[in-house]
C-alpha positions as CSV (number, residue, x, y, z in Angstrom):
1,M,111.0,104.2,98.9
2,S,107.8,106.0,99.8
3,D,105.6,104.9,102.7
4,F,102.8,104.0,100.4
5,L,105.0,101.7,98.5
6,L,106.4,99.9,101.6
7,R,102.8,99.5,102.9
8,A,101.6,98.0,99.7
9,I,104.5,95.6,99.6
10,F,104.0,94.4,103.3
11,I,100.2,94.2,102.7
12,G,101.0,92.1,99.7
13,V,103.4,89.9,101.7
14,G,100.6,89.5,104.4
15,V,98.0,88.6,101.8
16,V,100.1,85.8,100.2
17,S,101.0,84.6,103.6
18,G,97.3,84.6,104.5
19,V,96.2,82.7,101.4
20,V,99.0,80.1,101.9
21,Q,98.1,79.8,105.6
22,Y,94.4,79.2,104.5
23,L,95.3,76.5,102.0
24,L,97.5,74.8,104.6
25,L,94.5,75.0,107.1
26,Q,92.2,73.4,104.6
27,K,94.7,70.5,104.0
28,F,95.2,70.3,107.8
29,T,91.5,70.0,108.5
30,G,90.9,67.6,105.6
31,S,93.7,65.3,106.7
32,A,92.7,65.4,110.4
33,T,89.0,64.7,109.8
34,T,89.4,62.0,107.1
35,G,92.3,60.0,108.7
36,K,94.3,60.0,105.6
37,G,98.1,59.8,105.8
38,K,100.6,57.4,107.2
39,S,100.2,57.3,110.8
40,G,99.2,61.0,110.9
41,S,102.5,62.2,109.6
42,N,100.8,64.4,107.0
43,T,98.5,65.9,109.7
44,I,101.4,66.7,111.9
45,A,103.3,68.2,109.0
46,F,100.4,70.3,108.0
47,A,99.7,71.5,111.6
48,L,103.4,72.5,112.2
49,T,103.6,74.2,108.8
50,Q,100.3,76.1,109.3
51,F,101.3,77.4,112.8
52,L,104.9,78.2,111.8
53,L,104.3,80.2,108.7
54,P,102.7,83.2,110.3
55,F,105.4,83.3,113.0
56,V,108.2,83.1,110.5
57,V,106.6,85.8,108.2
58,L,106.0,88.2,111.1
59,V,109.6,87.7,112.6
60,V,111.3,88.3,109.1
61,C,109.1,91.5,108.5
62,I,110.0,92.8,112.0
63,L,113.6,92.3,111.4
64,L,113.5,94.1,108.1
65,Y,111.3,97.0,109.1
66,V,109.7,97.3,112.5
67,D,106.9,99.5,111.5
68,S,105.7,96.9,108.9
69,L,104.0,94.6,111.4
70,I,100.7,96.1,111.4
71,W,100.4,96.2,107.6
72,V,101.5,92.4,107.4
73,V,98.9,91.4,110.0
74,I,96.2,93.4,108.1
75,G,97.1,91.5,105.0
76,I,97.1,88.1,106.7
77,A,93.7,88.7,108.5
78,S,92.1,90.1,105.3
79,A,93.1,87.1,103.3
80,L,92.0,84.6,105.8
81,I,88.7,86.3,106.0
82,I,88.1,86.7,102.3
83,C,89.2,83.1,101.5
84,A,86.9,81.7,104.2
85,V,83.9,83.8,102.9
86,V,84.6,82.8,99.2
87,K,84.8,79.1,100.3
88,Y,81.5,79.5,102.2
89,I,79.7,81.0,99.1
90,I,81.1,78.3,96.8
91,V,80.0,75.5,99.1
92,A,76.6,77.1,99.7
93,K,75.9,77.4,95.9
94,S,77.0,74.0,95.2
95,S,74.8,72.4,97.8
96,Q,71.7,74.1,96.3
């Protein structure tokens, strides 16, 4: 496979991981601030999943192809930033 295709695949993996991590972070903060859940079990599950997801993704990518780490991290960071900006814009427009 060409380098371009490998980079695109690993950036895609990072973007998907970043979006899933953002959604888990939203559920975690919602669960933690509202106090919903049976004795905080949902909050703990969301927290553990949210923190373990990037670790697992990065370890798997390192094991598959060592040079892929930077591209996966770029994808994760980009997805988290874009999701946060889009959410801010949606909330700002809905509050007007």
